[in-house]
C-alpha positions, 0 to 999 in steps of 0.5 A: 480501510485506506479508502472507500471509492464509493462515490458518495464523497467524491466532492469531499475529497476534491475540495480535501485534497485541494483546500490541504495543498497549501498547509505546511508539512507537520499540519498535514502530518497531524490529519494522519491521526483524524477518526475520519479516513477521507482525512488520513488518505487525502493527507496521505496522499498529500504527503506521498507526494511531497516526498520530504525526508520529514515525513519519512522520517514520522511515518517510520516511528510509528510504524508501531504504534498500537493503533492498527489505521495509525500502522495502516496510514504508514503503510499506505504512505511509506507504500509510494512516498516520494511519487513519482520518483519513491525516494525511500523506497529501499528505506521503506522496504524493512518497514513493509515488510515488517507491517506484511505480518501484522495482526491487523488486515488492513495494515496487511493489506496495505504493507502488500500494495505499497510493496508492490508499489514500490517494486514496480521497477523491480522487486527484492527476494524478502519482498517476493517472498513475503507477498506468495505467503501473503497470497493465502491470507486467509483475508481476501483484501490481502489477497488481491493486495498481493495478486496486484503487487505480485505483477511487479515480482519476478516472471519466476514459476512461483510465481506464476502458478501463485498468480495463476491460484490467486487467478482461481479465487473464491474471491472475485475482487482476488481473482480481478487483483490477480489478473491484473497483476499476470497482466503486469507480469507479461508486460515486464 
């Protein structure tokens, strides 16, 4: 799980994010292995904003790590590295396309969301195909992330059909994300 956004730890997140800004990127990179997801995601968010080549190279080297939480945080980082310009989106695409087929539901969900983030200005056919498959995943978290991400896809009939089907999903979260995806798509 990338982050559980309940309100109970918002102060901790704020304090951690302010403190980490003073750290070197190499020190922050070590935190993506931390057992605590708040520490990992705080580190990942700071690395995303810095958008450094060193971070990209290290994260790419870790996308095949045996630990699912490491692969998940890699997908999370690659999906927004260099925000707002996302300087590594073209190089991140193959990694995310691979991670969206991962055995871990959390990795697949993070990769689906990442594909949506890097595709805000236009989505490749490969990313669309991967997200259409993810839209039929057995896990609702993956379907929800795919629904959001499809909002950055082409305005084709197959994308509209997929979002309509996701809009009828048994999960309220998936339906909500499909609604957001459809709104994003209609604004393109």
